[in-house]
C-alpha positions as CSV (number, residue, x, y, z in Angstrom):
1,M,85.7,-14.3,126.8
2,F,83.0,-16.0,124.7
3,S,83.1,-17.1,121.0
4,P,80.8,-16.4,119.5
5,P,79.9,-13.4,121.7
6,L,77.3,-13.9,124.5
7,H,74.7,-11.8,123.0
8,R,74.8,-13.8,119.7
9,Q,74.6,-17.0,121.6
10,R,71.4,-15.9,123.3
11,H,69.9,-14.9,120.0
12,Q,70.9,-18.1,118.5
13,F,69.1,-19.9,121.2
14,V,66.0,-18.4,120.2
15,I,66.6,-18.7,116.5
16,D,67.3,-22.6,116.9
17,F,64.0,-22.8,119.0
18,V,62.0,-21.1,116.1
19,E,63.5,-23.4,113.5
20,R,62.7,-26.6,115.4
21,N,59.2,-25.5,116.6
22,K,58.0,-23.2,113.8
23,P,56.0,-20.7,115.7
24,K,53.8,-18.3,113.6
25,K,53.2,-15.5,116.1
26,V,56.4,-14.3,117.7
27,G,57.0,-11.3,120.2
28,D,60.1,-9.8,121.7
29,L,59.7,-8.1,125.0
30,G,62.4,-5.3,125.5
31,C,63.3,-5.5,121.8
32,G,65.7,-2.5,122.3
33,E,67.8,-2.2,119.0
34,C,65.6,-4.8,117.2
35,S,68.6,-7.1,116.6
36,L,66.8,-10.3,117.4
37,L,63.8,-9.3,115.2
38,K,66.3,-8.6,112.3
39,K,67.4,-12.2,112.6
40,L,63.9,-13.7,112.8
41,R,62.2,-11.6,110.1
42,F,62.9,-14.1,107.3
43,H,62.0,-17.4,108.9
44,R,59.4,-18.5,106.7
45,E,57.3,-20.0,109.5
46,V,56.9,-16.6,111.2
47,E,53.8,-14.8,110.0
48,L,53.6,-12.1,112.8
49,L,56.6,-10.6,114.5
50,V,56.1,-7.9,117.3
51,G,58.6,-6.0,119.4
52,V,57.9,-4.1,122.4
53,D,60.3,-1.6,124.2
54,I,59.7,1.1,126.9
55,N,62.2,3.3,124.8
56,G,60.1,4.5,121.8
57,T,62.8,6.7,120.5
58,Q,65.2,3.7,120.3
59,V,62.5,1.6,118.6
60,H,61.8,4.3,115.9
61,K,65.5,4.8,115.3
62,N,66.1,1.2,114.6
63,M,62.9,0.1,112.9
64,H,64.2,0.9,109.4
65,G,66.8,-1.7,109.8
66,L,64.0,-4.3,109.6
67,A,63.6,-3.5,105.9
68,P,65.4,-6.1,103.6
69,L,68.9,-5.9,102.4
70,S,69.8,-6.4,98.7
71,T,70.8,-9.9,99.5
72,D,67.6,-10.8,101.3
73,Y,65.8,-10.6,97.8
74,L,67.7,-13.8,96.7
75,Q,65.5,-16.0,99.2
76,P,62.3,-14.2,99.8
77,T,59.7,-15.6,102.2
78,Y,56.7,-17.1,100.7
79,N,54.4,-16.1,103.6
80,Q,53.1,-12.7,104.3
81,L,55.0,-11.4,107.2
82,C,53.8,-8.5,109.3
83,I,56.2,-6.7,111.8
84,E,54.7,-4.5,114.5
85,L,56.7,-2.3,116.9
86,Y,55.2,-0.9,120.1
87,Q,56.4,1.4,122.7
88,G,55.2,0.1,126.0
89,S,56.1,-1.3,129.5
90,V,56.3,-5.1,130.1
91,T,54.5,-4.4,133.3
92,Q,51.4,-3.2,131.6
93,K,48.9,-5.2,129.7
94,D,48.1,-5.1,126.1
95,A,45.6,-7.5,124.3
96,R,47.5,-7.3,121.0
97,L,50.2,-9.5,122.6
98,R,47.8,-12.2,123.9
99,G,48.0,-15.8,122.7
100,F,51.3,-15.6,121.0
101,D,53.1,-18.9,120.0
102,L,56.4,-17.5,121.4
103,L,57.3,-14.6,123.5
104,T,61.0,-13.8,124.5
105,S,62.5,-11.7,127.0
106,I,66.2,-11.7,126.7
107,E,68.1,-10.2,129.5
108,L,65.2,-7.8,130.5
109,I,63.8,-8.8,133.9
110,E,67.1,-7.8,135.8
111,H,66.3,-4.1,134.7
112,L,63.1,-4.2,136.6
113,T,62.5,-3.7,140.3
114,L,61.4,-6.9,142.1
115,A,57.9,-5.3,142.5
116,D,57.9,-5.0,138.8
117,V,59.0,-8.5,138.3
118,K,55.9,-9.5,140.0
119,S,53.8,-7.4,137.5
120,F,55.8,-8.8,134.7
121,S,54.9,-12.3,135.7
122,E,51.3,-11.4,135.9
123,V,51.3,-9.6,132.6
124,V,53.2,-12.1,130.5
125,F,52.1,-15.5,132.1
126,G,48.8,-14.6,133.3
127,Y,47.3,-12.2,130.7
128,M,49.4,-12.7,127.5
129,T,49.5,-16.5,128.1
130,P,51.9,-17.5,125.3
131,A,52.2,-21.1,124.4
132,V,56.1,-20.7,125.0
133,A,58.0,-18.1,126.7
134,I,61.9,-17.9,126.6
135,I,63.3,-15.8,129.6
136,S,67.0,-15.2,130.0
137,T,68.8,-13.3,132.8
138,P,72.5,-13.1,134.1
139,N,73.7,-15.9,136.4
140,S,75.2,-14.2,139.4
141,E,77.4,-17.3,140.3
142,F,79.3,-16.8,137.0
143,N,80.2,-13.2,138.0
144,P,83.5,-13.9,140.0
145,L,85.2,-15.3,136.6
146,F,84.8,-11.7,135.0
147,P,88.0,-10.0,135.8
148,G,87.7,-6.7,137.6
149,L,84.0,-7.1,138.0
150,A,82.6,-5.4,141.1
151,G,78.9,-5.5,141.7
152,F,76.5,-6.1,138.8
153,R,77.4,-6.5,135.2
154,H,75.4,-3.3,134.2
155,S,74.7,-0.1,136.1
156,D,70.9,-0.3,135.3
157,H,70.5,-4.0,136.7
158,K,68.4,-4.0,140.0
159,F,69.3,-7.4,140.7
160,E,71.3,-10.6,139.5
161,W,69.9,-14.0,140.5
162,S,71.7,-17.1,141.3
163,R,70.5,-20.2,139.6
164,A,68.5,-21.2,142.9
165,E,66.9,-17.8,143.0
166,F,65.9,-17.9,139.2
167,R,64.7,-21.4,139.8
168,T,62.5,-20.3,142.7
169,W,60.9,-17.4,140.8
170,A,60.3,-19.8,137.7
171,L,58.7,-22.4,139.7
172,E,56.5,-20.0,141.3
173,V,55.3,-18.8,137.9
174,C,54.5,-22.3,136.7
175,Q,52.6,-22.9,139.9
176,D,50.6,-19.6,139.7
177,F,49.9,-19.5,135.9
178,G,50.0,-23.2,134.7
179,Y,53.2,-23.5,133.0
180,E,56.2,-25.9,133.2
181,V,59.8,-24.9,132.8
182,E,63.0,-26.2,131.5
183,F,66.3,-24.7,132.7
184,T,69.3,-24.2,130.4
185,G,71.6,-21.4,129.3
186,V,74.3,-20.2,127.1
187,G,77.9,-19.2,127.8
188,Q,79.8,-22.1,129.2
189,A,82.2,-21.9,131.9
190,P,85.8,-22.7,131.4
191,S,86.6,-26.5,131.7
192,G,85.9,-28.1,135.2
193,L,83.7,-25.1,136.4
194,Q,80.6,-25.6,134.5
195,E,79.0,-27.7,137.2
196,R,80.0,-25.2,140.0
197,V,79.1,-22.0,138.6
198,G,76.6,-22.9,135.6
199,F,76.0,-20.8,132.4
200,C,76.9,-17.1,132.2
201,S,73.3,-16.4,131.1
202,Q,70.7,-18.6,132.5
203,I,67.6,-19.4,130.5
204,G,64.0,-20.8,131.4
205,V,62.0,-22.1,128.6
206,F,58.3,-22.0,129.8
207,R,55.6,-24.1,128.2
208,R,52.0,-23.5,128.8
209,L,50.2,-26.7,130.2
210,R,47.3,-27.6,127.7
211,A,45.4,-29.3,130.5
212,R,45.0,-26.3,132.4
213,D,41.2,-25.1,131.9
214,D,41.1,-21.2,131.6
215,S,37.8,-21.2,129.7
216,N,35.9,-19.4,132.5
217,V,38.5,-16.8,133.0
218,L,37.6,-13.5,131.3
219,L,40.5,-11.3,130.4
220,E,39.8,-7.7,129.7
221,D,40.8,-6.1,126.5
222,V,43.5,-3.5,127.4
223,F,45.5,-1.5,124.8
224,S,48.2,0.4,126.6
225,Y,51.1,0.1,124.2
226,T,51.6,3.0,121.5
227,L,52.1,1.6,117.9
228,V,55.4,3.0,116.5
229,S,55.7,0.9,113.2
230,S,53.7,-1.4,111.2
231,L,55.5,-3.1,108.3
232,N,54.2,-5.6,105.8
233,L,57.3,-7.3,104.0
234,Y,55.1,-8.8,101.3
235,H,55.2,-5.5,99.5
236,Y,59.1,-5.5,99.7
237,F,59.2,-9.0,98.1
238,S,56.8,-8.0,95.4
239,I,59.8,-6.2,93.8
240,V,61.3,-9.5,92.7
241,W,58.1,-10.6,90.9
242,L,57.8,-7.1,89.3
243,C,61.3,-6.9,88.0
244,N,60.6,-10.4,86.3
245,M,57.4,-9.1,84.8
246,L,59.3,-6.1,83.4
247,Q,62.3,-8.2,82.4
248,T,64.4,-5.9,84.4
249,P,68.1,-6.9,84.7
250,A,69.3,-8.3,88.1
251,S,71.6,-5.2,88.3
252,E,68.6,-2.9,88.2
253,C,66.8,-5.0,90.8
254,R,69.8,-4.3,93.1
255,K,69.8,-0.8,92.3
256,M,66.0,-0.5,93.0
257,S,66.4,-2.2,96.4
258,Q,68.9,0.4,97.5
259,E,66.5,3.2,96.8
260,K,64.9,5.0,99.9
261,Q,62.5,2.8,101.7
262,S,59.9,5.5,101.2
263,R,60.0,5.3,97.5
264,I,60.0,1.4,97.3
265,S,57.2,1.2,99.6
266,A,54.9,3.6,97.8
267,F,55.7,1.7,94.6
268,F,54.5,-1.6,96.3
269,K,51.3,0.0,97.3
270,R,50.6,1.3,93.8
271,S,51.7,-1.9,92.0
272,Q,48.8,-3.9,93.9
273,G,46.5,-2.0,91.3
274,D,43.9,-1.0,94.0
275,D,41.9,1.7,92.2
276,S,40.2,2.6,95.3
277,N,43.3,4.1,96.7
278,T,44.2,6.3,93.8
279,S,42.8,9.5,95.6
280,R,45.9,9.1,97.9
281,S,48.3,10.1,95.2
282,S,48.3,13.3,93.2
283,G,45.4,13.2,90.5
284,S,47.5,14.5,87.7
285,S,50.4,12.0,88.2
286,S,48.1,8.9,88.4
287,Q,46.0,10.0,85.4
288,S,48.8,10.8,83.2
289,S,50.4,7.2,83.8
290,S,47.3,5.3,82.9
291,P,47.8,3.3,79.9
292,A,45.4,3.0,77.0
293,P,43.2,0.0,76.9
294,G,44.8,-3.0,75.2
295,P,46.2,-6.5,76.0
296,S,49.4,-5.0,77.3
297,S,48.0,-2.3,79.3
298,D,48.5,-4.0,82.7
299,L,52.2,-4.4,82.0
300,Q,52.5,-0.9,80.7
301,Q,50.7,0.4,83.7
302,K,53.3,-1.4,86.2
303,S,56.0,-0.1,84.1
304,A,54.8,3.4,84.6
305,H,54.5,2.9,88.3
306,H,58.1,1.4,88.3
307,H,59.7,4.5,86.9
308,M,57.5,6.9,88.9
309,A,58.7,5.0,92.1
310,V,62.4,5.2,91.1
311,R,62.0,8.9,90.2
312,G,60.4,9.5,93.7
313,E,57.0,10.8,92.5
314,Y,55.1,8.8,95.1
315,S,55.0,10.1,98.7
316,P,56.3,7.7,101.4
317,W,53.8,5.9,103.7
318,L,55.2,2.3,104.4
319,Y,55.6,3.0,108.2
320,R,52.3,3.7,109.8
321,N,52.4,5.6,113.0
């Protein structure tokens, strides 16, 4: 019915916003399969990318998809990007999500009970207080255009709001927590019906009012989420620099980038040359690879680490649980 598919249009809306406004700290609430995070990970303006989902198993299953593909090395980011994934409920507070430049909640709130939507509002807008929040949810007025649809679009939806209902909730949020909102959406109706039924997915872009004075409000530091994964992509992009140092052919770079993530990540850790961490690897392997003093010893050491990583002689520890 939609081209491109509706989920891609929703994600593209967020990507376009990021490209225009260049937020440094971005969080996705209800990240699910991490598909939006995968699209945002190489935007150079983003320094911290965080995903939260109540389904920790799903997050853990999909976190490896955030590692770079072979083609990603052609245009590596210049900034040091950190990606963190958490298991947790959007109805619970966590101080690690406070003060972000952008928080997104794409087709999430309709999966909550109305009581939980109230908690969601208090947590996101009253506690996390992002500069901008992008909230999308189905527009029930569009539903009659779906052939054969009876009831809600998904069996897990607890409600689906009309444009008026979404507007009422959004304006209450603005009044209670000091935001302003712009209403838009994606998924246009057929010709002649847009004004009558609106967008298929309605979107509210909430912007925090700078004039609001919360300086006297003390927020408790709460840490209710469980860290599933923490990933620093700077180590991945170091492979490009190292292959240049070793004058490694491009074909070898591509081959190396397809190695198991555990081997690559361990190599990056060692390539930083932090002598204080040598105790984490086996003593015999690290000592035997140490080059003799000399003007080329640094390059020789990096070469030794390179080959040890490819052979898998370092143990994996990229994803920290």
